[in-house]
N, C-alpha and C positions, 0 to 999 in steps of 0.2 A: 721379678714379683711373683709370689705363689697365689694364683687365682683359686676360687672355690673349685673350679673344674679340675685344676691340677691337684688339689688336696684329695678330691674324691678318687681320682685315677690313682694316685699314690697309695691311698688307703686300700683300695681294691687290690692293688698289686701286692702289698704288704700282707693282706689276709690270705691271699692265695699262697704266697711263699710260706707263710707261717703254717698254714694247713698242710702243705706238702711236707714240710719239716716234721710236723706232728705226726703225720701218717707214717713218715719214714721211721720215727722212733717206735711207734706202736707196732709197726711190722717187725722191727728188729727184736722187740721184746716178745712177740708171740711165736716167732720161728726159730727154732734151734737148729742151727746149721752144722754139719761136720766141718772139720779143718779143711781149708782149701789152700793148696800150695801153689803159687804162681812162679814160674821160671821165666827169665828173660822179659823183655819189654814188648815183644811182638813187633809188628809192622805198623807204625803210627798212621800210614796212609791206607790202611785196608778199609773196605766199607764197614759202616757201623749201622747196626740195627737200632732204631730209635733216634733220639735227639742228643744223647750223652756220649761224647767221645772220651775215651779214657786217657788219651795222650795227643801230643801234637808234634809235628816234624818241625814247625816254623820256630818255636821259641828257643830251642837249644840245638837243633839239627842232630838230636840224638834220641828222640823219641821218649824223653822224660815224662812220666805221668803228669797230667795237669795239676793234680793235687800237690805235688811236690816241686812244681815249678815256681820259682820265686818272681813271678811276672803276672801281669793281667793279660789273658788270652782268651778269646772267644772261638769256638769251633761251631760252624754251621754244617751239619752233616747232609748227606744226600737226601735223606728222608724229609728233614725239615724243608730243604729247598723245593722238593716235589710237592709237599703238603701246601706250601704257601703259594705255589703256582708262579714263582718268579721267572721273568724272562730277561732281566738284566741285573747287574750287580746292585744297583740301588734298590731294586725290588726286595732283595733278600737280606739287605743289612738294616732294614727298619726296625728290627727287634733286638738290636745288639747295643750294649752299653758303651758309652764313650764315643758313638758314631752319629753323625747327622748324615743320613743315607743319601738324600737327594737335595742338596742345598740349593741347586739351580733348577729343580723340576727335573723332569725326564729329558734328557738329551740323547737321542739315539747314536750320536757320534762317538761320545765317550762318557765314562762315569767319573765323577768327581766328588766322592764323599769326603767329609772333613772328620778327622780323628783327633780328639782332644783339642779341638779348636784350630788344628792346622790342616790346610789342604792336602787331600790324599789322591789328587789326580796323577801325581808321579810317584806314589807309594804302592803300586800295585805289581804283584809278581805272579809268575806262571811257574808251577812246580819248583819253587824256591829260587827261581832266577828272575832278575828284574825285567819288567816290560819298559823298555826305554823309548821315550818320545819326548820332543821338546815341549809340546803344547798339551801334554796329558795322554795317559794310556788309552789305546784304542779299545773299545768295548769288546770283551771276549764272550763267546757263546755259553750261556749259563747251563744249557742242557748237557754240555760236554764234561761237567764238573762232578767229581765225587764229593768234594767238600770245599769249604772256604774257611781259612784260618786268619783271624785278626790279632796280630800281636801289637799291643799298645805301649807307646813310649819309645824313646831313642833306641834304635837297633842297629847302629853302625857297626858294632863289634863283630857281628856275624854277616852282615849284609853290605857294609861299605856305606857310601854316601847316600843320604836320604833325609826326608822330613822327620822332625822329632816327634811327630804325632804317633807314628807307628807304621806298620806295613800290613797289606792285605794279600795273602798268599792263596791263588786260586789252584786247586789240585785237580788235574784231568783224571777222568776215568781211566782205569788201568786194565790190562788183560788179567783174567782170573783163572783159577785152576778148575773151574767147573763150567759146564755148557749152560747158557741161559739167553734170553733175548726178549725184546719188546718191539712193537711197532704200533704207531698210533696216528691219529689225526686230531686237529684242534680248530676251534672256531671261537671268535670273540667279538666284542662290541666295545668300543670302536673296532672296526674291521681288523681281524687277525685270524688268518688262516694259516695252518702249518701241517706238515707231515714230518715224523720223526721215526728214527729207527736206532736201536742199540743191541748188537748182537756180539755175543762172546763164544768162541769155540776153542776147545783144547785139540791140540795136534799131538797125539801120543802122550806119553807121561811128562815130557819136559818142555813143551811149547804151547803157547796159547796166543790167540789173536783176537782182537776186539775192534769192531767197526761202529762209529756213531755218526749219524747224519741228521741234518735239519734243513727243511726248506720252508721258509716263513715269509709271509707278506703281512705288514702291519700298517695300521693308519693311526695317527695321533688324533687328539682333540681337534686339532686343525686339520680339516679334511683334505687339504691339498697337499699334506706332507705324508708320504708313504716310504716304506723302507722294505726292499726285497732282500732277503738274506739267504745264502746257501752256505752250509757248513759241512765239512766231512772230517772226521778224525779217525786215525789209526793208532792203535797201541798193540805192541807185541810184547811177549815175555818169553825168554829162553833160558832154561837152566843148563848150563854148558858143561857141568860136571866140575868136580874138584873145588866146590864152593863158589863158583862164578856164575852170576846172574846178570843177563843183559836185557834191558827194556828199551824199546823204541816208543817215542811219543811224538806224533806228527799231526798237523791240522792244516787245513786250508779254509779261509773264510772269505767270501765276497759279499758286499752289501753296497747300498747306496743311501746312506742316512743324510737327511737334511734337518737342521735344528730350526725350531720356530724362531722367527725374527724378534720376538719380544713385542711389548707395547710401551709407549712412553710413560713415564712416571707421572706426567701431568694428567693422565686419563684415569689413573687407578683411584678409585673412590668417587669418580665423577660419571663414570659409565658402569653398566651392569657387569659384574665380574665374570659371569658365564659368557657373556658376549665378548668380553676382552680375551678370555681363555681360548675362545674358538676363532679369534680373528687372526688373519695372516697378513703381515705387513710386507712380505716378500712377494715374488712373482713366480709361478710354476714354470713360465715359459723360459725364465733365465736360470732357474735352479739347475745345478748339476752336481752329481756326486758319484764317483766310482772309486771303491776302495777294495783293496785286496791285502790280505795277511796271510803269510805262509810261516809256519813254525816247524822246524825239524830239529828233533832232539833225542838224546838217549841218556840212560842212567845205567851205570855199571857198578856191580857190587862184587868184590872179591873177599870171601870170608876165609882168613888164614887160620881160624881156630884159636882156642885158648882167650877168646874174648876180643881178638883183634880183627879189623876189617878195613878195606879201602872202598870208598864210595866215591863216584865221580858223576856229576851231572853236566850235560852240555845242551845248549840250544842255539840255533841260528834262526833269526827272524827277518823276513823281508817284507817291508811295509810300503805300499804305493797308494796314493790318494790324490785325485784330481777333483777340486771341489769348488763351487760358487754358491754362495749364500748371501743373506741380507742382514742388516742391522738397522735399528732406528735411532733417532736422536730424541732426547728426553722432553723437549719443549713443544707444545701444541698451541700456537698463539690464538687460533680462532676456535679452539676446542674440538676440531675436527680434522684438520689437515695434518698429516704425519710426514715429516721429512725423514729420509732414509738414505742409506748407502749400501753398496754390495762389497763383497771381498771374494777374491779368487786366489786359491792356494793350490800349488803343485808340490807334492811331498814325496820324496823317494829316500828311504833309509834302510840300513842293514845293521843288525846287531848280532854279536857274538858274545855268548856267555859260557864260561866253564868254572865249575866250583868242585874242587877235589879235596876230600877229607880222609884222613887216617884216624881210626878211632880204636881204643884198646882200654884194658882195665889193668890197674896195678894195685896191689894191696900193700899198705905200710902200717904194720901194727893193726889197731882197731879200725883204721881208715880205709875205705875202698875208693880209689880214684878212677873215674871214667874220664878218659883223656881224649881230646879231639885236637887234631892239627890240620889246618885248612889253608888252602891257596885258592883264591878267587880272582878270576881275570875276566875283564869285559871290555869290548870295543864297540862303540856306537859311531856310525858314519851317516851323516844326513846332508842331502841336498834339497833346499826348499826355496820356493819363490812365493811372495805374497804381495798381492795388489789390493789396494782400497780404491773403490770407484764411487762416483755419485750416481744418484738414480732420481727419477721424477718422484714427487711427493704422491702420496696416496690418501684417499678420503676414508676415515673410519666408518662413517654411515653409509657411504655409498662406494665401495672399493671397486676399481677397474683393473683387470689383469689382461695379459696379452703382450707383455714385454714392458720393463721399466726404464727403457732407455738408457741403459748403463753407458757411462762415459769412459774415456780413457783414464788410466790410473792417475790419481793425484798423488798417491804415496805407493812406492814400491820398495821392496826389500828382497835380498837373496842371502842365503846362508849356505856355506860349503864347509862343514865342520866335522872334526874327528874328535871323539873323547875316548880316552884309554884310562883304565883303573886297574891296578893290581893291589890285592890286599892279601896280607899273610896274618893268620890269626891262630890263637891257642885257647883252649878251653879246658877247664878242670872241674868236674862235678864230683865233690867229695861227700861221702856218706859215712857218717860216725853214729851208728845206731839210728835213732830217729831224727838226728841232726843232718841237714843237708846244706852244703855250701857250694855255690856256683860262682866261679871267678873265670873272666875271659878278657883277653887283651888282643888288639889288632893294630896293624900300622898299614896305611894306605898310601899309594903314589898315585896322582892323578895328572893327566896332561890334557889340555884342550888346545887344539890348533886348527888353523884354517883361515877363512876370511868371510867378512860380513859386509854388505853393501846396501846403502839406501840412496835414494835420489836426492836427499837433503844433505847427508853427511859424506857420501862418497864411500870408499873402500876402507875398511878397517881390518888390519891383519892381527890375528890373535894367536898368541903363543903364550899359554899360562901353564904353570905347573905348580903343584902344592903337594905337601905331605900332612898327614893327620894321623894321630894316635887316639884311639878310643878304647873304652873298657866297660866292664859291667861286674859288679859284685852283688850277689844275692845270698840271703840266709833264710832257711825254712826249717821249721820244727814240726814233724808229724806226731801228734798225740794219738793214743790208743783210740780215743773217742771219734777219730776221723776229722779232727780240726787241725789245720795247718796254718799258723800265722807265718808272715815272711816280711822281710825288708830288703830293698834292693836300691842300687845306684847305678845309673848308666848314662852314657854320653853318646853324641852323634855329630856328624859334620855333613855340610852339603856345599860343593863348589858352586861359585857365581861367575858367570861370564861377564867380562866388561872391565872398565877401569873407573877409578875415583876422579875427583875434580882435578888432582894433581897428575893424572895420567898413569898412576900405578895400578897394577892388576889387582882386582878385588880378591880379598881373602875369602875362604869358605865360611859360611855361617856355622856357628857351633851351639850346641845345646847340652844341658845336663838335666837329669831327672832324679829326684827322691821319690820312692813309692813304698808304701807300707799296706799290707793287706792280710786278710784272713780267708782261707778256703775251708769248706765243710763238705765231707762226702760220708752220708751216714752208712753204717755197716749194713750189708744185705739189701741195699737200696740203690737203684740206678739214678743218682741225682748228684748234682754239684751246685753249691751255693758259694758265691764269691762276694768279697767286698774290698775295695781299694781306695786309698787316698793317695794323691800324687801332686808334685809340683814340677813344672817344666820351665826352665829359663833358657831363652835363645838370645844369642848376641851376634854381633857383626851383621846385623840386618841393614840393608842399604836404605838410605834416607836421603831426600833431595835437600841441597843446601845452596844458598847464593852468597858468593864471596867476591868482593871487588867487582860487582856487576856481572859476574859469571855464575850461571846455574850448573851444578853438577852433582855428584854422588858422593856421600860420605857414609862409612859403615859405623854409624853411631847408634843405630836402633837397637832396642832391647825389648823382648816380649816375654811375658809370663803368663802361663796357663796352669790353673790348679783346680782340683775338683774331687769329687766323690763318685764312685761307680759301684752300683749294685746289680748283680745278675743271678738268676736262678734258672737252672735247666734241669728237667727231670722227665723220665719216662716212668709213669706211676702204675700202680696196679689197675686192673681191669681196662687196659687199653688207653690210659690217659697220657698225653704229652703236654709239656708246659715249657714255655720260655718267657721269662720276665726280666725287665731291666729298668733301671732308673740312673740318670746322670745329672749331677750338679756340677756346673762348669763356670768358673770365673776367669776370664782373660783380660789382660791389661797390657796395652802398649805402653811401655814404661819410659822410653826414650826415643827421640827422633820425631818424624812425621807422625801427626795424630796422637801425641803423647796424652795419655789418660783415657784413651778410648778403648772400647772393646774390639777384639778381632772380628772380621766379618764371618758370617755363618756359624756363630758360636753361641747357641741358646743357653741361657743359664739352666733351664730345665728340659730334659728329654725323658720321657718314660714310655714304656710299651708292656703289653701283656698279650701273649698268645697262648691258647688252650684248645686242644682238640681230643676226641675220644673215638676209638675204633670199637664198635659194638659187636658182640659174639653172642650167638644163640638166640633163638626166638624168632619173632618176625622182623627183628631189626638186624639179623646176622648179616655182616658185611657191610654195614652202614658206618661211615665216618663223618662226624659233624665237628666243625671247629670255627674258631674266630679270633679276632684280635683287635685291640685298640692301640693306636699310636698317638702320642701327644708330643708335639714340637713346640717349644716355648718361644717367647718373644726374643728377638735377635736383630742384628743389623746386616744390611746387604753389603756394606762397604767398611773399609777401615776407618774412614772419615766420620762414620756414623751419621751420615746424612740421610740414610733411607732406613727407617725403622719398620720392622715387619711384625705383624700381629701373630700371636700364638694360634695353633690350629690342632683339633683333634679329628683323627680319621679312623674309621672302622672297616674291618675286612672280615670276610666270611669265607668258609670252605665247606664243601659237601662232596663226598665221594661214596661210590657203592660198587661192590663186586657183583657184576651182573651174572658171571659164572665163575668157575675156578680160574679161568684165565682172562676174562674180559673185565675191564675196569673202567668206570665212568667217573669223571671228576668235574666239579664246577668251582671256580674261585671268583669272588667279587672283592675288589679293592675299592676303597673310598665309597663304601655303601651309601651314604647319604648325599653323594656327589658334591661335596664341600668344595667350593671354588675359592682357592686361596693363593696369594702371592708367595712363591717359593724364594724369590730373590729379586732385589732391585739394585741397579748401578748405573754407571755413566752411559751404558749402552742399553739401557731399558729395563723393563720388568719381565719376569717369567713366572708363569703359573705352574702349580703342581697338577698332576694328573687328575682329571675328573673320575667319575665312576667308570671302572672297566670290568667287563665280564669275560670270563675265559672258560670254555668247556673243552674237555679232552676225552676221547675214547681210545683206550690202550689195550692191546692183546699182549699178554706175557706168557712166557713158557720157560 
């Protein structure tokens, strides 16, 4: 349903986008430019001034300009991330079309945005290689990133197994060919103190090294929950001669995140929302969290000349976590006493990723073929144990802490699994004048083996293998006016561990998408306007069935997601930056459990607008002011549509000032009006979005 507040927000976003486009056209009319000849595509991972990235590595792995890429992709530059003061992935995705950034509220353990209605907790990549984890990708330090790229829609043809909603690629800061650095401190409310450093040094003409570090202690709306994080990143670059470049990308992150335990659904609407947001149903004496993540990787490029090159990326990840937290039950019989439980998890995993690509150019008559041949190999080993425990009840009106009397486990499980995937793929990007055709094909082999045990079912031995062929075909035409309409078709798959009711191994889920869109880049103007319509159909979704008195699984489920996405990003004249987005999304569970229902965390309407300006000259020289508004529409917290969630509008503010040539002061306020809203409700309780947060930083740059 479109409310008056929704219509007002959309109208405002539309007016700003139209004004930006009009200014772009008038600027093009007034300024006569000499001919500019561009050769090559440049490095799509280089730092960008402003908010508008010219190209992306994620969509094609070849650096194709965004204007000519027949797909919907959003790039968040380092400048935008810094301006908006984000400290986690959810903070910086809130102004992106097609994405619900924090569907479960802020969870310092991991980020779980939804993309086109599908969960994105396992759709996250680091430097183009997947962050593998059974229960959702671990949060990665935002300060360490140069940019974030969100490719929407099925992407298996280049990346193998994954969700049909899309992928989120986080790109680390890399060593550069110039000397620079920054160091700073930060303070916030709720409590947030931090120190950070980012220093790049050249070593002669052919080598560079960059060190990035963060020490941060944060507190959530729940005062009892704090997280201490330490992060250090190392990046090097060496030009070894004869066209060979080697980059090292390493990081180590240690933190101790604890999630809010949530509040029972029965209390929502019957108690004050701010009191519920600040209430902790767990117990600090029993909480435990110790997490370490080590990433070691390299990227090797060999330029053979004549348009041919070999690129290879590798990453090893070691992940260890020992965690004890709490959850609540949804019923509160007397209106005050909350029943709860605890869970203890020990997780140890290792991941190996390597992706090697040979690229080159071939001309056939009037057609230029940009070819890519790739081999993608990954292995994921995990040993994990999880226990669920009972705990004493707690009073909402008069909570008592000091130990929750956790019991022996009533449910225990262990997993010792190895997943291997090999994918071979080929891509041909064909240019015939203004016409671009992108075609790609891939075949994957997947093996999952090991054993899983629970105290109810005993040991299950797993030995599954599957093969999948996926593809993509896209067509784009670039008019002289800077308008580029496109049409594309793509497919994806995702393996599923387990067996059906007959004891047969489950097949991978499969998905296909049709997408049509148009992009516009005004001449002589740093801006990109995009519009896309899409339809995604997913099949082989597992659903519960009961046959002959036995309950089990059948892969009968089907899901459809279709929608419209509008996005505008611009760096305007006189220091203005703009990012605006609107998404209309319609999801439908078409067969299986919950047939006819919406997918969870899939609002029909999402809209956002961010605008800032850097002033130059006069008394306000060096001052930057900005702000934004985010609208999240009505949605459901679960696929059964039992938990309806209201829409919410949130305002953000930014102010920064150049104290001296090198000293920089910035202040960010999110959720300015301190809106208390429920981000999600489900069988394990309800979770609130962040209240008002204030963050101030003092940075010295050279």
